[in-house]
C-alpha positions as CSV (number, residue, x, y, z in Angstrom):
1,M,-53.8,29.0,-12.8
2,T,-55.1,28.2,-16.3
3,K,-56.6,24.9,-17.2
4,S,-53.8,24.3,-19.7
5,S,-51.1,24.8,-17.1
6,Q,-52.9,22.3,-14.7
7,E,-53.0,19.7,-17.4
8,K,-49.5,20.1,-18.7
9,P,-46.6,18.4,-16.8
10,H,-43.6,20.4,-15.8
11,T,-41.7,19.5,-19.0
12,L,-40.8,22.0,-21.7
13,S,-40.2,19.9,-24.8
14,D,-42.6,22.4,-26.5
15,L,-40.2,25.3,-25.9
16,C,-37.3,25.8,-28.2
17,I,-34.6,28.3,-27.2
18,V,-32.4,29.4,-30.1
19,G,-29.1,31.2,-29.7
20,G,-25.7,32.0,-31.3
21,C,-23.6,34.9,-32.1
22,G,-25.4,37.8,-33.8
23,S,-25.3,37.6,-37.6
24,S,-25.4,33.8,-37.6
25,G,-28.9,33.4,-39.0
26,T,-31.2,33.2,-36.0
27,T,-33.6,35.8,-37.4
28,L,-33.7,34.1,-40.9
29,L,-34.4,30.8,-39.2
30,A,-37.2,32.2,-37.1
31,H,-38.9,33.9,-40.0
32,I,-39.1,30.6,-41.9
33,V,-40.1,28.2,-39.1
34,S,-42.8,30.6,-37.9
35,K,-44.6,29.7,-41.2
36,H,-45.2,26.3,-39.7
37,E,-48.8,26.0,-38.4
38,K,-47.5,24.3,-35.2
39,I,-44.8,26.8,-34.4
40,G,-45.1,30.3,-32.9
41,S,-42.3,32.9,-32.9
42,G,-41.5,36.6,-32.9
43,P,-38.9,39.3,-32.6
44,E,-36.2,39.0,-29.9
45,F,-38.1,38.4,-26.6
46,N,-35.0,38.8,-24.4
47,C,-36.3,36.5,-21.7
48,F,-34.2,33.4,-21.7
49,N,-30.9,35.3,-22.0
50,H,-30.8,36.4,-18.3
51,H,-29.0,34.2,-15.7
52,E,-31.3,35.4,-13.0
53,L,-34.2,33.6,-14.6
54,Y,-32.7,30.2,-13.7
55,D,-32.4,30.9,-10.0
56,F,-35.8,31.7,-8.7
57,D,-34.8,33.5,-5.6
58,S,-32.5,35.7,-7.6
59,F,-35.2,36.2,-10.3
60,K,-37.7,37.5,-7.7
61,K,-35.2,39.8,-6.2
62,E,-34.1,41.3,-9.5
63,L,-37.4,41.3,-11.3
64,T,-38.0,45.0,-10.8
65,H,-34.6,45.9,-12.2
66,L,-35.2,43.5,-15.1
67,Q,-38.5,45.2,-15.9
68,V,-37.1,48.7,-16.0
69,G,-34.2,47.8,-18.4
70,K,-31.5,47.5,-15.8
71,A,-30.6,43.9,-16.0
72,K,-27.1,42.8,-15.2
73,P,-25.0,41.7,-18.2
74,S,-25.0,38.0,-18.9
75,G,-22.2,38.0,-21.4
76,Y,-20.2,40.0,-24.0
77,V,-23.3,41.8,-25.3
78,D,-25.1,43.9,-22.8
79,V,-28.8,43.0,-22.8
80,P,-30.4,45.3,-20.1
81,V,-34.0,44.7,-21.2
82,F,-36.4,41.8,-20.3
83,M,-39.4,40.5,-22.2
84,T,-39.4,43.0,-25.0
85,F,-42.1,43.4,-27.7
86,Q,-44.7,42.6,-25.0
87,D,-47.6,43.5,-27.3
88,H,-46.5,40.9,-29.8
89,Y,-46.3,38.2,-27.0
90,G,-49.4,39.3,-25.1
91,V,-47.6,39.8,-21.8
92,H,-47.5,42.7,-19.4
93,H,-45.9,43.5,-16.0
94,E,-48.9,42.6,-13.9
95,L,-49.3,39.2,-15.6
96,I,-45.6,38.4,-15.0
97,H,-45.9,39.2,-11.3
98,E,-49.0,37.0,-11.2
99,W,-47.0,34.1,-12.6
100,V,-44.3,34.7,-10.1
101,S,-46.8,34.6,-7.2
102,Q,-48.2,31.3,-8.5
103,S,-44.7,29.7,-8.8
104,S,-42.2,28.2,-6.4
105,S,-39.4,27.6,-8.9
106,S,-38.0,28.9,-12.2
107,L,-39.4,25.8,-13.9
108,E,-42.9,26.5,-12.7
109,F,-42.7,30.1,-13.8
110,I,-41.5,29.3,-17.3
111,C,-44.1,26.6,-17.6
112,L,-46.8,29.3,-17.0
113,L,-45.1,31.6,-19.5
114,R,-45.0,28.7,-22.0
115,D,-48.6,27.9,-21.6
116,H,-49.5,31.5,-22.2
117,L,-47.4,31.7,-25.4
118,L,-48.8,28.5,-26.8
119,D,-52.4,29.8,-26.2
120,H,-51.5,33.3,-27.5
121,F,-50.1,32.0,-30.8
122,R,-52.4,29.0,-31.0
123,C,-49.4,26.7,-31.7
124,E,-47.8,23.6,-30.3
125,I,-44.1,24.8,-30.2
126,F,-42.8,28.2,-29.1
127,F,-39.6,29.2,-30.8
128,E,-37.5,32.0,-29.3
129,K,-34.5,33.4,-31.2
130,S,-32.7,36.0,-29.2
131,P,-29.0,35.3,-30.2
132,T,-27.7,36.0,-26.6
133,N,-29.8,33.1,-25.4
134,A,-26.5,31.2,-26.0
135,Y,-25.1,32.8,-22.8
136,C,-27.7,30.8,-20.8
137,F,-27.9,27.5,-22.8
138,N,-26.1,25.6,-20.0
139,A,-28.4,26.9,-17.3
140,A,-31.5,26.5,-19.3
141,G,-30.6,22.9,-20.2
142,K,-30.1,22.1,-16.5
143,T,-33.1,24.0,-15.1
144,L,-35.8,23.5,-17.7
145,N,-36.8,19.9,-18.0
146,G,-37.0,18.8,-21.7
147,V,-36.3,22.3,-23.2
148,K,-35.0,22.2,-26.8
149,L,-31.8,24.1,-27.5
150,V,-30.7,25.1,-31.0
151,H,-27.3,26.7,-31.5
152,M,-26.8,28.6,-34.7
153,V,-23.1,28.6,-35.7
154,R,-21.4,30.3,-38.6
155,D,-17.8,30.9,-39.8
156,G,-16.5,33.5,-37.4
157,R,-14.7,35.5,-40.2
158,D,-18.0,36.0,-42.1
159,V,-19.7,37.0,-38.8
160,V,-17.0,39.6,-38.2
161,C,-17.6,41.1,-41.7
162,S,-21.3,41.4,-40.9
163,L,-20.8,42.8,-37.4
164,M,-18.2,45.4,-38.7
165,K,-20.8,46.7,-41.1
166,R,-23.1,47.2,-38.0
167,G,-20.5,49.3,-36.2
168,W,-18.3,46.8,-34.4
169,N,-14.5,47.0,-34.8
170,L,-12.3,44.1,-35.6
171,F,-11.5,43.2,-32.0
172,G,-15.0,43.6,-30.7
173,A,-16.6,41.5,-33.5
174,G,-14.0,38.8,-33.2
175,S,-14.3,38.7,-29.4
176,R,-18.1,38.5,-29.6
177,W,-18.0,35.5,-32.0
178,L,-15.4,33.8,-29.9
179,Y,-17.1,34.3,-26.6
180,D,-20.7,33.8,-27.8
181,T,-19.9,30.6,-29.7
182,V,-17.9,29.1,-26.7
183,Q,-20.8,29.9,-24.4
184,G,-23.3,28.1,-26.7
185,L,-21.0,25.0,-26.9
186,E,-21.2,24.7,-23.1
187,A,-24.5,22.8,-23.6
188,R,-23.2,20.4,-26.2
189,N,-23.6,17.4,-23.8
190,N,-27.3,18.1,-23.3
191,P,-29.4,15.5,-25.1
192,N,-31.8,18.2,-26.3
193,Y,-29.0,20.4,-27.8
194,M,-28.8,20.7,-31.6
195,E,-26.1,22.5,-33.6
196,L,-27.3,24.1,-36.8
197,R,-24.7,25.4,-39.2
198,Y,-25.6,28.6,-41.2
199,E,-23.7,27.5,-44.3
200,E,-25.6,24.2,-44.5
201,F,-28.9,26.0,-43.8
202,V,-28.6,28.5,-46.7
203,S,-27.1,25.9,-49.0
204,D,-29.8,23.2,-48.4
205,P,-32.5,24.7,-46.3
206,G,-35.0,21.8,-46.9
207,S,-32.7,19.2,-45.4
208,V,-31.7,21.3,-42.4
209,L,-35.2,22.3,-41.6
210,N,-36.3,18.6,-41.7
211,E,-33.6,17.8,-39.2
212,L,-34.8,20.7,-37.0
213,F,-38.4,19.6,-37.2
214,S,-37.3,16.1,-36.2
215,H,-35.5,17.6,-33.2
216,L,-38.7,19.5,-32.3
217,N,-41.0,16.4,-33.0
218,V,-43.2,18.2,-35.5
219,S,-44.2,17.1,-39.0
220,K,-41.6,17.6,-41.7
221,T,-43.0,20.1,-44.2
222,A,-39.8,22.1,-45.0
223,N,-40.3,22.4,-48.7
224,D,-43.7,23.8,-48.3
225,L,-42.5,26.5,-45.8
226,I,-39.5,28.0,-47.6
227,N,-41.5,29.9,-50.2
228,S,-44.8,29.9,-48.4
229,K,-46.9,33.1,-48.2
230,K,-49.6,31.4,-46.1
231,E,-50.7,33.2,-42.9
232,V,-50.7,31.0,-39.8
233,P,-51.3,31.9,-36.2
234,G,-47.6,32.0,-35.1
235,L,-46.3,33.9,-38.2
236,Y,-44.6,37.1,-37.6
237,S,-42.7,39.8,-39.6
238,E,-40.6,42.8,-38.4
239,E,-40.7,46.3,-39.8
240,W,-37.2,46.1,-41.2
241,T,-37.6,49.3,-43.2
242,N,-37.7,51.2,-39.9
243,R,-34.5,49.7,-38.6
244,S,-30.8,50.2,-39.4
245,E,-30.1,46.6,-40.2
246,P,-31.2,46.7,-43.9
247,N,-28.4,49.1,-44.7
248,A,-25.8,47.0,-42.9
249,W,-26.9,43.5,-43.9
250,N,-26.6,41.9,-47.4
251,Q,-30.2,40.8,-47.2
252,T,-33.2,41.0,-44.9
253,P,-35.1,37.9,-43.5
254,S,-37.9,38.3,-46.1
255,D,-35.5,38.0,-49.0
256,P,-34.9,34.6,-50.8
257,I,-32.4,32.4,-49.0
258,S,-29.0,33.0,-50.6
259,T,-25.4,31.6,-50.2
260,N,-23.8,34.9,-51.3
261,S,-22.5,35.7,-47.8
262,I,-20.5,32.4,-47.5
263,G,-16.8,33.2,-47.6
264,R,-17.3,36.9,-47.9
265,Y,-14.3,37.4,-45.6
266,K,-12.0,36.4,-48.4
267,E,-12.8,39.7,-50.1
268,K,-13.4,41.9,-47.1
269,L,-10.6,41.0,-44.6
270,S,-6.8,41.4,-45.2
271,K,-4.3,38.8,-44.3
272,G,-3.2,41.0,-41.3
273,E,-6.8,41.3,-40.1
274,L,-7.3,37.5,-40.4
275,N,-4.1,36.9,-38.4
276,Y,-5.2,39.4,-35.8
277,L,-8.5,37.6,-35.4
278,N,-6.7,34.2,-35.0
279,K,-4.9,35.5,-31.9
280,I,-7.9,36.9,-30.0
281,K,-8.2,34.8,-26.8
282,I,-10.6,34.2,-24.0
283,K,-9.1,35.1,-20.6
284,R,-8.2,32.2,-18.2
285,S,-10.6,33.7,-15.7
286,V,-13.6,32.8,-17.9
287,D,-14.7,29.3,-16.9
288,I,-15.4,27.1,-20.0
289,A,-15.2,23.4,-20.7
290,Q,-11.7,22.1,-20.5
291,D,-11.5,20.8,-24.1
292,T,-13.0,24.0,-25.6
293,P,-10.4,26.2,-27.5
294,R,-9.8,29.7,-26.2
295,T,-8.5,31.4,-29.3
296,F,-10.4,32.5,-32.4
297,G,-8.2,30.6,-34.7
298,E,-8.3,27.4,-32.7
299,L,-12.1,27.6,-32.4
300,L,-12.4,28.0,-36.2
301,E,-10.6,24.7,-36.6
302,Y,-12.5,23.1,-33.8
303,M,-15.8,24.1,-35.5
304,D,-14.4,22.7,-38.9
305,Y,-13.7,26.1,-40.4
306,P,-10.0,25.7,-41.4
307,R,-7.8,28.8,-40.9
308,S,-6.8,30.4,-44.2
309,V,-3.5,31.9,-42.9
310,E,-0.8,31.1,-40.4
311,Q,-1.5,32.4,-36.9
312,N,2.0,33.8,-36.4
313,S,2.6,35.5,-39.8
314,I,1.3,38.9,-38.8
315,T,2.2,41.5,-41.4
316,E,-0.2,44.4,-41.1
317,S,-0.9,45.1,-37.5
318,S,1.0,46.6,-34.6
319,N,0.6,46.7,-30.9
320,S,-0.6,50.3,-31.0
321,I,-3.4,49.4,-33.5
322,N,-4.2,46.3,-31.4
323,N,-4.6,48.4,-28.2
324,F,-6.7,50.9,-30.1
325,Y,-9.1,48.2,-31.2
326,K,-9.4,46.9,-27.6
327,V,-9.9,50.3,-25.9
328,S,-12.4,51.6,-28.5
329,D,-14.5,48.4,-28.2
330,Y,-14.5,48.7,-24.4
331,L,-15.5,52.3,-24.5
332,R,-18.3,51.5,-26.9
333,R,-19.6,48.9,-24.3
334,V,-19.2,51.4,-21.4
335,R,-21.3,53.9,-23.3
336,R,-24.2,51.4,-23.4
337,F,-24.0,51.1,-19.6
338,H,-23.7,54.8,-19.1
339,N,-26.7,55.6,-21.2
340,R,-28.8,53.5,-18.9
341,N,-27.2,54.8,-15.6
342,Y,-25.6,51.4,-14.9
343,W,-23.5,50.7,-11.8
344,H,-22.0,47.7,-13.7
345,L,-19.0,48.1,-15.9
346,P,-18.7,45.5,-18.8
347,Q,-16.5,42.5,-18.1
348,I,-13.3,42.0,-20.0
349,Y,-13.5,38.5,-21.4
350,T,-10.9,38.5,-24.2
351,Y,-7.6,39.9,-25.0
């Protein structure tokens, strides 16, 4: 066990887990905060988005499957991989097994991981931004003493527009926003939970970052970070030119912050499509907080994004089209399992 892990108490106030539906700004946020000399970050680590991690017996049992990319799904988006971009984070399989052998609980294991990451990035706060972390916010908040949770939220209609450019259909994109957002909201009662709204972030990044830094208990230097080119230990950048996202997104994380994407759905989605989204609903079999809305339209209003059309005035969609959306989305999810020789079929969370 390292000297730092012996000195640090089993509290994780220096670990910040960020989550939210994809295309809600988690990557943009991480690129900016990683410029802070006290904060280390990186590409999606895919560590804290697995339910097994928060039950130590289950974690030890499933670790081999996790490490070969056969993790069980934790939510609407299948994330079969575990601890990705290991070179960036300075971890490897043998080191992970060493931490497991030194630990008697999930908290102890993650404390050892945290100590390593703080040393590796020479920082005081580690900031992890895999969007699907939201699936495990509630478990993380209950299991990891003092951990900071940041939930990125964005107007679901704009999220749908972005996801559809990345290959999702209307039903799948709407279902993902609905399910992912609801899962993140499950941790709202945790005292270390913070909700960060995309629209406010891109409109007034300095103020929002200062609120975030206050939440993280680090110095407020937001205005210096936004346009900073300074290299600091925890800073990272991704090779976006080698990925498909630049062709699908309106901007990449290294571009200047812009409000151009706010309200884009007004141009991209028809009235019929908007009405269709409003009716997507989480199944009763999905256990969520009693006061949390189950439909897309109701969740918009609950999150203070007023619906622009009446839910019942459907004019452009039919049952056959609706069923086509649902079936094609499910088949797309099945293919992700099949390509990795899964024995687990995707769950049906919405209808």
